[in-house]
C-alpha positions as CSV (number, residue, x, y, z in Angstrom):
1,M,0.1,0.2,0.1
2,D,1.3,3.2,-1.1
3,H,1.9,6.1,1.9
4,P,1.3,9.9,1.0
5,P,4.5,11.8,2.0
6,A,4.9,13.2,5.3
7,E,3.6,16.9,5.5
8,R,6.5,19.1,5.9
9,A,6.9,21.0,9.0
10,W,7.8,24.3,7.6
11,A,7.0,26.8,4.9
12,D,10.3,28.1,2.3
13,Q,9.9,31.6,2.2
14,Y,11.9,34.7,0.7
15,W,12.7,38.1,1.8
16,S,14.9,40.7,-0.1
17,S,18.4,42.0,1.3
18,P,19.0,45.6,1.5
19,D,21.2,45.3,-1.7
20,G,18.7,43.1,-3.6
21,L,19.4,39.5,-2.9
22,K,16.6,36.9,-2.7
23,L,17.0,35.2,0.4
24,H,15.2,32.1,2.0
25,Y,14.0,31.2,5.4
26,R,12.1,28.3,6.6
27,D,9.3,29.2,8.6
28,Y,7.7,26.8,11.0
29,P,4.3,28.3,12.0
30,G,4.0,27.4,15.7
31,P,0.6,28.7,17.5
32,D,-0.6,31.7,17.4
33,G,0.5,34.3,20.1
34,A,3.6,32.2,21.0
35,L,7.1,33.5,21.3
36,P,8.7,33.3,18.2
37,V,12.3,31.9,18.1
38,L,14.6,33.1,15.5
39,C,17.4,30.2,14.5
40,L,20.8,31.9,13.0
41,H,23.1,29.3,11.7
42,G,27.2,29.0,11.4
43,L,29.8,30.2,8.9
44,T,29.5,27.4,6.4
45,R,26.1,26.0,7.4
46,N,22.1,26.6,6.4
47,A,18.9,26.2,7.7
48,R,19.0,22.3,7.7
49,D,21.1,22.6,11.0
50,F,18.3,23.5,13.0
51,G,16.0,20.9,11.4
52,S,15.7,18.5,14.6
53,L,15.4,21.4,17.2
54,A,12.9,23.4,14.9
55,E,10.7,20.6,14.6
56,H,11.0,20.3,18.5
57,L,10.1,23.8,19.1
58,A,7.3,24.3,16.5
59,P,4.5,22.7,18.8
60,R,5.0,25.6,21.1
61,H,6.6,28.5,19.1
62,R,6.8,29.7,15.9
63,V,10.3,29.0,14.4
64,I,12.2,31.2,11.7
65,V,15.5,29.7,10.3
66,P,17.2,32.2,7.8
67,E,19.7,31.2,5.4
68,L,22.5,34.1,5.2
69,R,23.3,35.1,1.9
70,G,25.5,32.6,-0.3
71,R,24.3,29.7,1.8
72,G,21.3,27.0,1.2
73,D,18.8,28.5,-1.2
74,S,19.6,32.0,-0.4
75,E,21.3,33.9,-3.5
76,Y,25.1,34.5,-3.7
77,A,26.4,37.7,-2.9
78,R,27.5,39.5,-6.3
79,D,30.4,40.9,-4.2
80,T,32.4,38.6,-1.9
81,D,33.3,41.7,0.2
82,S,29.6,41.6,1.6
83,Y,30.5,38.7,3.4
84,T,30.6,39.8,6.7
85,P,28.9,39.7,10.0
86,L,27.7,43.5,9.6
87,T,26.1,42.6,5.9
88,Y,24.4,39.8,7.5
89,A,23.2,41.5,10.4
90,A,21.7,44.1,8.4
91,D,20.0,41.2,6.2
92,V,18.6,39.6,9.2
93,E,17.5,43.2,10.3
94,A,15.3,43.6,6.9
95,L,13.7,40.1,7.4
96,L,12.7,41.3,11.1
97,A,11.4,44.4,9.8
98,E,9.1,42.5,7.2
99,L,7.9,39.8,9.7
100,A,7.2,42.8,12.3
101,L,7.9,39.9,15.2
102,G,7.7,42.3,18.2
103,R,9.5,40.5,21.1
104,F,11.4,37.3,19.8
105,A,14.0,34.9,21.2
106,V,17.0,34.0,19.2
107,V,19.4,30.5,19.0
108,G,22.7,31.4,17.6
109,T,25.1,29.1,16.7
110,S,28.9,30.5,16.1
111,L,28.6,33.0,13.7
112,G,25.0,33.2,14.3
113,G,25.7,34.0,17.8
114,L,27.7,36.9,17.0
115,L,24.5,38.2,14.9
116,A,22.8,37.8,17.9
117,M,24.7,39.9,20.0
118,M,24.6,42.4,17.0
119,L,21.2,42.5,17.3
120,A,21.1,43.0,21.1
121,S,23.3,46.1,20.5
122,A,21.0,47.6,17.7
123,D,17.5,46.9,20.3
124,V,17.9,44.7,23.0
125,S,14.2,45.3,24.1
126,R,12.9,43.0,21.2
127,L,14.9,40.0,22.6
128,A,13.1,38.1,25.2
129,G,16.2,35.7,25.7
130,V,19.0,34.7,23.7
131,V,21.2,31.3,23.4
132,L,24.6,31.6,22.4
133,N,25.9,28.3,20.9
134,D,29.8,28.0,21.3
135,I,30.5,31.1,20.9
136,G,31.4,34.6,22.7
137,P,32.9,38.0,21.8
138,T,36.5,36.3,21.9
139,I,37.3,33.7,19.5
140,E,40.0,31.1,20.3
141,E,42.7,31.7,17.8
142,D,43.0,27.5,17.2
143,G,39.6,27.5,16.4
144,L,39.8,30.0,14.0
145,A,43.2,28.4,12.2
146,R,40.9,25.2,12.3
147,I,37.9,26.8,10.4
148,R,40.2,28.9,7.8
149,S,42.1,25.5,7.1
150,Y,38.9,24.2,5.4
151,V,36.4,26.7,4.4
152,G,36.2,27.9,1.1
153,Q,38.0,24.9,-0.3
154,G,35.4,24.0,-3.0
155,R,35.9,20.1,-2.5
156,S,33.1,17.5,-4.0
157,F,32.5,13.8,-3.6
158,P,30.8,11.1,-5.9
159,T,28.8,9.6,-2.8
160,W,27.3,10.5,0.2
161,M,29.6,8.0,1.8
162,H,32.6,9.8,0.4
163,A,31.2,13.0,1.7
164,A,30.6,11.4,5.3
165,R,34.4,10.2,5.3
166,A,35.7,13.7,4.6
167,M,33.4,15.2,7.4
168,Q,34.8,12.6,9.6
169,E,38.3,13.5,8.5
170,S,38.1,17.1,8.9
171,S,35.4,17.3,12.0
172,G,36.2,13.8,13.7
173,A,38.0,15.7,17.0
174,A,34.6,17.9,17.7
175,F,32.4,14.6,17.3
176,P,34.6,11.7,18.1
177,E,31.7,9.5,19.2
178,Y,29.8,10.0,15.7
179,G,29.1,6.7,14.1
180,I,29.0,6.6,10.2
181,E,25.1,7.1,10.2
182,Q,25.6,10.5,12.0
183,W,28.6,11.4,9.5
184,I,26.1,10.8,6.6
185,A,23.5,13.0,8.2
186,M,25.9,15.5,9.1
187,A,27.1,15.4,5.2
188,K,23.5,15.8,4.3
189,R,23.0,19.1,6.3
190,C,26.4,20.5,5.0
191,M,26.1,19.6,1.6
192,A,23.8,19.4,-1.6
193,I,24.1,17.7,-5.1
194,G,25.5,20.3,-7.5
195,Q,25.1,20.6,-11.0
196,S,27.6,18.1,-12.2
197,G,25.7,15.5,-10.1
198,R,28.7,15.6,-7.6
199,I,28.0,16.0,-3.9
200,V,29.2,19.7,-2.9
201,F,29.3,22.0,-0.1
202,D,26.1,24.1,0.0
203,Y,27.7,27.6,0.1
204,D,29.5,30.0,-1.9
205,M,33.1,29.4,-1.5
206,G,33.4,33.2,-1.9
207,I,32.3,33.3,1.9
208,A,36.3,32.6,2.7
209,D,37.5,35.7,1.2
210,P,36.9,38.5,3.9
211,F,36.7,35.8,6.5
212,S,40.5,35.0,5.5
213,R,41.5,38.3,6.7
214,P,42.3,39.4,10.4
215,G,39.1,40.7,12.0
216,G,37.1,38.8,9.2
217,E,35.5,36.8,11.8
218,A,33.6,39.5,13.5
219,G,34.8,43.0,12.4
220,V,33.7,45.0,15.6
221,D,34.4,44.4,19.5
222,L,31.7,42.5,20.7
223,W,31.8,42.8,24.2
224,P,29.9,46.2,24.5
225,A,27.1,44.1,22.5
226,L,27.1,41.4,25.0
227,E,26.8,43.5,27.9
228,T,23.5,44.9,26.4
229,L,21.8,41.6,27.2
230,K,22.6,42.4,31.0
231,Q,18.8,42.4,31.7
232,T,18.1,39.6,29.2
233,P,17.8,35.9,29.9
234,V,20.7,34.0,28.4
235,T,22.1,30.6,27.9
236,I,25.7,30.1,26.9
237,L,26.2,26.5,25.5
238,R,29.8,25.1,25.3
239,G,30.5,21.8,23.7
240,E,33.0,19.9,25.9
241,F,36.0,19.9,23.5
242,S,35.4,23.3,22.0
243,D,38.2,25.1,20.5
244,V,36.4,28.1,19.9
245,L,34.9,29.2,23.0
246,S,37.1,28.7,26.0
247,E,36.4,28.3,29.5
248,A,38.0,31.4,30.2
249,T,35.9,33.5,28.2
250,L,32.7,31.6,29.2
251,Q,33.5,32.6,32.5
252,E,33.8,36.3,32.0
253,M,30.6,36.2,30.1
254,L,28.9,34.9,33.0
255,R,30.4,37.3,35.0
256,R,29.1,40.4,33.0
257,L,25.7,38.7,32.1
258,P,24.1,38.6,35.7
259,L,21.3,36.5,34.2
260,A,23.0,34.1,32.2
261,E,23.4,30.7,32.6
262,A,25.8,27.9,31.2
263,A,25.3,24.6,30.2
264,T,28.3,22.1,28.9
265,V,27.4,19.8,25.9
266,A,29.1,16.5,26.7
267,R,31.5,14.7,24.5
268,V,31.2,17.4,21.4
269,G,33.2,20.3,20.3
270,H,32.5,23.4,18.2
271,A,29.7,23.3,17.8
272,P,26.9,21.4,19.5
273,M,24.3,20.5,16.6
274,L,21.7,21.2,19.1
275,D,20.0,17.6,18.9
276,E,22.2,16.7,22.1
277,D,19.9,16.0,25.3
278,D,21.9,18.8,27.3
279,A,21.4,21.3,24.5
280,V,17.8,20.6,24.0
281,A,17.2,20.7,27.8
282,A,18.9,23.9,28.4
283,I,17.3,25.3,25.1
284,D,13.9,24.6,26.6
285,A,14.7,26.1,30.0
286,L,15.8,28.9,28.4
287,L,12.4,29.6,26.6
288,E,10.6,29.1,29.8
289,R,12.7,31.7,31.5
290,A,12.0,34.2,28.2
291,A,8.3,33.8,28.1
């Protein structure tokens, strides 16, 4: 007996950037009147990274998952110099203005966490709560060097198994307990089948251009931006093996943010995938505090 395909949990939607790019986001509708949650992905990632978390949250919250310019189904930039956090933040602000959400919570992974701090700096009153996933205003040099070693390389693979093995080779230290099924799932989050029929990373290789320059990871001092969150519920997630967010930076963040809480996600590095039990429980608790 044939079964109808499962109904998709989200709608594909689009908005325009200030410089005219067509950008994509997933919109998980959630119940009327519930606190919306904005999920912001990392440097080389896309909306698929939040698939598990968004489906977990959608029964209680509208979940909006933008794809930054040059990622996923968002248009690639005409000028690679626009691949900077300040431009990404402006793009997200354009989406927020179009959606007129009022107050909302933010879950930001890595680069997405930097953008969350920038959104707070622009107008913290709209933020009901913030989750910073394995990121802070100070980024460890070892982590930056590792990311710069692979971003923008443009590799391609003949099969998903080849792609998964490549992911394991580059990221195995961050996810030492992953089995091959998890690496295949990771590859399918990060990659897509290209026009050649080979499997390629699902982002514009040009995002590496500004990131490769000193200061390109943020472009501004984000400690003042972080401190705008002093009166906002914040949860800081840190992967146990993170080489991006140090324990010292985490403790300094907690010192500056009296309402912040921290949670360690065991047995992973940068960045937790937010399908781990520790991470999901911490996000649920943050959203309860933010409501």
